VEXVEXLUM-39754 format. One record per residue: residue in three letters; z, x, y of N, C-alpha, C in turn. Coordinates in steps of 0.1 Angstrom, whole numbers, plus 5000, padded with zeros to 4 digits. Example, Ala and Ser with C-alpha at 12.3 -4.5 7.8 and 13.67 -1.06 7.14 Angstrom:
Ala507851324943507851234955507851324967 Ser507151284978507151374989507951295000 
END
This chain:
Met490448894851489349004857489949144849 Arg488649184844488649274838488649444843 Leu489549524844489149644855489249774843 Glu488449844847488049974837489250074841 Pro490450114833491150204837490850314845 Ala489750394838489550534843488950484859 Arg488250384863487850354878488650294882 Thr489750284882490850204891492250254892 Ala492550244908493850304910494650174916 Val495650184913496850084918497250164929 Val497350114943497750184956499050094958 Val500150174962501250094966501650134978 Val501650054990501650075004502950075006 Asp503450185008504450195019505950125011 Met506250135000507450054994508650145000 Gln508850155009510050275013511150195017 Asn512250295016513550225022513450155036 Gly512850215045512850155060512450035059 Phe511649965050510949875051511649735038 Cys512249815030512449755021513949705013 His514649815019516149795019516649745030 Pro517749655027518549605036519149695049 Asp519249825046519849915054518749985064 Gly517449965060516249995066516049965079 Ser515350055087515450035100514349925102 Leu513249885095512349785096512449715084 Tyr513849635082513649585069513149435069 Ala512549395059511649255059512249215046 Pro513049085043513349045029511849055021 Gly510848995025509648985019508849085017 Ser509649205020509049335015509849375002 Glu511149345001512249374993511749284980 Ala511449184983511249054972510149094962 Val509249164968507949234956508349364949 Ile509649404953509549504943509449514926 Glu510349414922509749384909508749364904 Pro507849244909506449214908505549394906 Ile505749444918505049564920505349664904 Ala506749664905507149754892506049704881 Asp506549584876505749544863504349574868 Leu503449554877502149584879501549734875 Val502449804882502549974882502750014865 Glu503649944860503849974846502449924840 Arg502149804839500749794832499949884833 Ala499349864848498250004849498550124846 Ser499550174845499950324840499850304828 Asp500350234820500350234804498950244798 Ala498150174806496750134803495650254807 Gly496450324816495650474819495050484836 Ala495450364841494850344856495650454863 Ser495150484874495750574885496850514892 Val497850544895498950494904499050584916 Leu498850524929499150604939500150524948 Tyr501050574956501650564965501650614980 Thr501750534986501650595002502850585006 Arg503250675016504450685024504050665038 Asp504350585046504650615061505650705066 Val505050805075506050915076505450945090 His506250955098506251015114507351125119 Pro506751195125507351315130507851285143 Pro509251325147510051245156508951275169 Glu508251355170507351365183505951315182 Gln505351235170504151215170503651105184 Phe504351035190503750955199504250995212 Glu504551155215505151195227503951185237 Asp502551275233501551265241500551145241 Ala501051045234500350905232499550885245 His498150815245497550785256497850605252 Tyr497850545243497750405238498550375225 Tyr497950465215498550415202499850445203 Asp501050375200502350435200503150335191 Glu502950375178504050295169505750255175 Phe506150365178507950375181507950245193 Asp506550285203506750165211506950005207 Gln505850005197505749875191506849825182 Trp507449915173508449895162509949965164 Gly509850055172510650135176510750265164 Glu511750375167511550455156511950405144 His510950475130511150435119510450545111 Val510550545096510450615087510250745090 Leu511050825098511050945100511051065094 Glu509951155096509851255085511051335079 Gly511251325066512551385063513951275060 Ser513651155063514851075064514750985052 Trp516050945048516250835037515050725041 Asp515250625052513950545056512750585050 Ala512550685049510750735048510750735032 Glu511950735023511650775007511450615002 Ile510450634990509950504984511450464977 Val511350324975512450274968512950324954 Asp514050344952514150354939513750324928 Glu513750154930513350084920511850094914 Leu511150184922509850204917509650324913 Pro508750364903508750514892507950584901 Ser508150654915507250714923506850834912 Glu508150904908508151034907506551034892 Arg506350934886505250914878503950894886 Ala503750894900502650884903501750984902 Asp500450924901499651034899499251094914 His499151054924499351084936499851004949 Val500651104956501451014968500551064984 Val500150954991499850995000500450985015 Glu500551055022501651065033500451025046 Lys500750935052500050895064500850875076 His500050865087501050855101500550735105 Thr499850645104499450555109499050425098 Tyr498650285104498450185093497650225081 Asp496450275087495550305075495750425065 Ala495850365051496050505046494850595042 Phe493750575048492450645048492350715060 Tyr493250685069492850755084493350905084 Ala492751015084493151145086494051195073 Thr493951125060494551175049493351225039 Glu493451275027493051325016492651205006 Leu492951075012492850975001491350944996 Glu490450935003489150894999488551024992 Ala488551144994488251254983489051254969 Trp490451204973491151204956490651094949 Leu490251004956489450874947488150934944 Asn487250934950485851004949485951124936 Ala486751194939486751324928487151244915 Arg487351134913488151094898487250984897 Gly486050944904485050854900485650714902 Ile486850704912487550564910486650434921 Asp486750304914486050274924486550124928 Asp487550074922488649934921489849994926 Leu490249914938491549944942492349834942 Val493549824936494349724935495349774944 Leu495249684955496249704965497849604966 Cys498749654967499949594968501049654978 Gly501949604980502949684990503249585001 Thr503749665014503849585025503649675038 Leu503049625049503349485050502049425054 Ala502049295046500649245044499649225055 Asn500049205067499249185079499049325088 Val499749435083499649575091499049665081 Cys499749765072499049865066498549845053 Val498849695048498249675034496849615039 Leu496649535050495149495058494849605060 His495149705067494349795076493549895064 Thr494849945055494250035043492949935035 Gly493349805032492249725025490949745031 Gly490949695045489749705054489049855052 Ser489749945053489350075053488350105039 Ala489450085030488850055017487450015015 Gly487349895018486149825019484949865028 Leu485549945036484150015047483750125040 Arg484650175032484250315021483550275009 Asp483350135009482450124996483450114983 Phe484850104984485750054973485749924971 Arg486049864963486249734961487949684958 Pro488449644972489749604973490149494970 Leu491349484955491649384953493049344958 Leu493249264966494649264971495749174961 Ala496649214954497249154943498349074952 Glu498048944955499148834964500148834960 Asp501048834950501948804946502948964945 Cys502149054949502949194953502849264967 Ile502749164974502249214990503449154996 Gly504449215004505049195010504749155026 Ser505449095034505249025047506849015055 Ile506749005069507848975076507748815075 Glu506648745077507048575077505548565068 Asp505548425063504648375051503448375057 Glu503648325073502248325079501648455083 His501948555084501448675085500548715071 Lys501448715059500748725047499448595045 Glu499548485047498748405045497248445054 Tyr497848495068496448515077496048655068 Ala496648745065495948845060495448845047 Leu495648775037494948755025493648675028 Glu493748575037492548485043491448585047 His492048695054491248765066490448855056 Ala491448925046490949015038489848945027 Glu489848825021488948765011487748745021 Trp488248705030486648655043485748775044 Leu486748885048485748995052485449115045 Phe486349175036486349275027486549285014 Gly487349195011487849224995488249104988 Glu489049094976489348964968490648964969 Val491248844967492648814967492748764950 Val493848804945493948804929495648784925 Glu495848754915497448764909497148864899 Arg498548924903498749024891498549004878 Asp499048894875498648874858497148814854 Asp496648814868495348784863494348904859 Leu494949034862494149134860494549194846 Ala493549264839493449334827493249444827 Phe493749564825493449704823492949744811 Glu491749724811491249734795489749824796 Ser489649914788488749994787487349914776 Ser486249964781484849864776484449894766 
END
């Protein structure tokens, strides 16, 4: 699949110590396993001139104190607290070379962030999604992208999960409803 670099962004979702490092608060081996494939995808995309964005799931300690219903700490326990090592992007990924980093406070990287405006200002239409977790932040960000008329391409071999069944469900759901599932080696970043 050929992608026009100027109109494409690779969105690396939540590849943070808290999810990808064995000492992280919500460590999932499946998240750690995709670090190397993501690094390869990011390098190829960046070298071709495509934009590379990272999302960071970050929670102020008091975020859910007055929550009526939505409380991630109730669901997952405290995780990726603002200013913590847990919240930092793993060292193995070149986040310092990112075109943009989006801090988000929910599963969806578009919700109450600047992401949509940033992409629109640059004429980006195609989003290659990778990162973690398949059935949580990747799925919700991909669905939100599709609803905003971006083309979400989920790079299957660059998406982490807690359980293989979670990833299988998320990718089937995404392909059926709002996006396309691809392998990173099937993506070619080439100008027309």
